[in-house]
C-alpha positions in Angstrom: -25.4 23.4 -0.9 -24.9 20.4 -3.1 -27.3 19.1 -5.7 -28.7 16.3 -3.5 -29.4 18.7 -0.7 -31.2 21.0 -3.1 -33.4 18.1 -4.4 -34.2 17.0 -0.8 -35.3 20.5 0.2 -37.6 20.6 -2.8 -39.5 17.5 -1.6 -43.1 18.4 -0.8 -45.0 15.1 -1.5 -44.6 11.3 -1.6 -44.3 11.6 -5.4 -41.3 13.9 -5.0 -39.7 11.6 -2.6 -40.2 8.5 -4.8 -38.7 10.5 -7.7 -35.6 11.3 -5.7 -35.3 7.7 -4.5 -35.6 6.3 -8.0 -33.0 8.7 -9.3 -30.6 7.5 -6.5 -31.3 3.8 -7.2 -33.4 3.4 -4.0 -36.8 2.8 -5.6 -37.9 -0.1 -7.8 -41.2 -0.9 -9.6 -42.5 -4.5 -9.2 -44.6 -5.1 -12.2 -45.2 -8.9 -11.8 -48.7 -9.7 -10.7 -48.9 -10.1 -6.9 -51.6 -10.9 -4.4 -52.2 -8.5 -1.6 -52.1 -11.4 0.9 -49.5 -12.8 1.4 -47.3 -11.5 -1.5 -47.1 -7.9 -0.5 -46.2 -8.8 3.1 -43.6 -11.4 2.1 -41.9 -9.0 -0.3 -42.0 -6.1 2.2 -40.6 -8.2 5.0 -37.8 -9.6 2.8 -36.8 -6.1 1.8 -36.9 -4.8 5.4 -34.2 -7.2 6.4 -31.7 -4.9 4.8 -32.1 -2.1 7.3 -29.3 0.0 5.8 -30.0 -0.2 2.1 -33.5 -1.5 1.3 -35.3 0.3 -1.5 -38.8 1.5 -1.7 -40.9 -0.9 -3.8 -43.8 0.2 -5.9 -46.3 -2.4 -6.9 -48.4 -1.6 -10.0 -50.0 -5.0 -10.8 -52.0 -6.1 -7.8 -54.5 -8.9 -8.2 -58.1 -7.6 -7.7 -57.0 -3.9 -7.9 -56.6 -3.0 -11.5 -55.2 0.5 -12.1 -54.2 0.8 -8.4 -50.7 1.0 -7.0 -49.2 0.7 -3.5 -45.7 1.4 -2.2 -43.8 -0.1 0.7 -40.5 0.7 2.4 -40.5 4.3 1.6 -38.8 5.1 5.0 -37.7 1.5 5.3 -33.9 2.0 5.3 -31.3 4.4 6.6 -30.2 5.1 3.1 -33.7 6.3 2.2 -33.8 8.5 5.3 -30.4 9.9 4.5 -31.6 10.9 1.0 -34.7 12.5 2.4 -32.3 14.7 4.5 -30.1 15.5 1.5 -27.3 13.3 2.7 -25.7 10.5 0.5 -26.3 6.8 0.9 -24.1 5.3 3.4 -24.4 8.2 5.9 -24.1 6.7 9.4 -26.9 6.7 11.9 -24.8 8.9 14.2 -24.4 11.5 11.4 -28.1 11.4 10.7 -28.9 11.9 14.4 -26.8 15.1 14.5 -28.2 16.2 11.1 -31.8 16.0 12.6 -30.8 17.6 15.9 -29.1 20.5 14.1 -32.3 21.3 12.3 -34.4 21.6 15.4 -35.8 25.1 15.5 -34.4 26.0 12.1 -36.9 28.0 10.1 -35.6 26.7 6.8 -36.4 23.1 7.9 -40.1 23.9 8.4 -42.7 22.4 6.1 -44.2 24.8 3.7 -47.9 25.6 4.3 -50.3 24.2 1.6 -53.7 25.8 1.5 -56.3 23.2 2.6 -58.2 23.2 -0.7 -54.9 22.6 -2.7 -53.7 19.6 -0.7 -53.0 16.6 -3.0 -55.1 14.3 -0.7 -58.2 15.8 -2.3 -57.3 14.0 -5.6 -58.5 10.8 -3.9 -61.8 11.5 -2.1 -64.5 8.9 -1.4 -67.5 10.3 0.4 -70.2 7.7 -0.1 -70.4 3.9 -0.5 -67.1 3.5 1.4 -65.7 0.0 1.3 -62.1 0.0 2.4 -61.5 -3.5 1.2 -62.3 -2.5 -2.4 -60.4 0.8 -2.2 -57.2 -0.4 -0.6 -55.1 -3.6 -1.3 -54.9 -4.3 2.4 -52.6 -7.0 3.8 -51.3 -8.2 7.1 -48.1 -6.4 8.0 -46.9 -9.2 10.3 -47.7 -12.9 9.6 -49.7 -13.4 12.8 -51.6 -10.1 12.8 -55.2 -10.6 13.8 -56.4 -8.4 11.0 -55.4 -5.8 8.4 -53.5 -2.8 9.5 -52.5 0.5 8.0 -49.7 2.7 9.3 -51.3 6.2 9.2 -48.8 9.0 9.4 -49.5 12.6 10.5 -52.3 12.0 13.0 -52.5 15.1 15.1 -53.4 14.7 18.8 -54.5 17.6 21.1 -55.6 17.9 24.7 -59.4 17.7 24.5 -59.7 20.0 27.5 -57.2 22.5 25.9 -57.5 22.0 22.1 -56.1 25.4 21.1 -52.9 25.0 23.1 -50.2 24.4 20.5 -47.8 23.3 23.2 -50.1 20.3 23.9 -50.3 19.2 20.3 -48.2 16.5 18.6 -48.1 14.6 15.3 -47.5 10.9 15.3 -47.8 7.6 13.4 -50.4 5.2 14.6 -51.6 1.8 13.5 -55.1 1.6 12.2 -56.9 -1.8 12.2 -59.7 -2.4 9.8 -62.9 -3.5 11.6 -65.3 -3.5 8.6 -65.8 -1.9 5.2 -66.1 1.6 6.6 -64.8 1.3 10.1 -61.4 1.0 11.7 -59.9 1.3 15.2 -56.9 3.3 16.4 -54.8 2.0 19.2 -53.4 4.5 21.7 -51.4 3.7 24.8 -50.2 5.9 27.7 -46.6 6.0 26.5 -47.8 8.0 23.4 -48.9 11.5 23.5 -52.4 10.7 22.3 -52.7 8.1 25.0 -51.9 10.8 27.6 -54.6 13.1 26.2 -57.4 11.3 28.2 -58.3 9.2 25.1 -59.8 5.7 25.5 -57.4 2.9 24.6 -59.2 1.8 21.5 -61.0 4.4 19.4 -63.4 3.2 16.7 -63.6 5.4 13.7 -66.4 4.7 11.3 -68.1 6.0 8.2 -68.9 9.5 9.5 -65.2 10.0 10.2 -63.8 8.7 7.0 -64.0 11.9 5.1 
């Protein structure tokens, strides 16, 4: 196994992935002052036009959010995906397809279990006085979005009538739209697993759920 493949197998967090991307010239830090709206969107959209080679962009000087950072485009190009899989930049989409297909069912490709209490997410807990507009430098992902959205990865969906059946569980990425300081909605449609689990089309999630 080559050095890149070893590094990729050692990735267990966003920080690890950003470190790998930076080492391979696929992550940059934008230190000039930017506004959440519209600067972040404009820069992210401009970068995404390079579907093959766009880097991840880390912003560390966001107006109104001193000391906070945000990153866009982490999975925004095929080169970034290739590196995550331990393959060199320039790997073709066809090669990446077979790389992923070949890992299906491979025990070595499974994610390592992290005890709940040790999950890095606990480093950033807000349990009272929640105001998402103060916590997050939110922005419109698309110019004509009706509001602020977040792409929330790793949302697990289960059949509410058979919640313990692992065969009816899936993990997906869904868009969350902010509806207020401590409330957002999650859109599900019948073509997604969550939409087929007898969920309503628009699920509001407010303060009691943001923990």
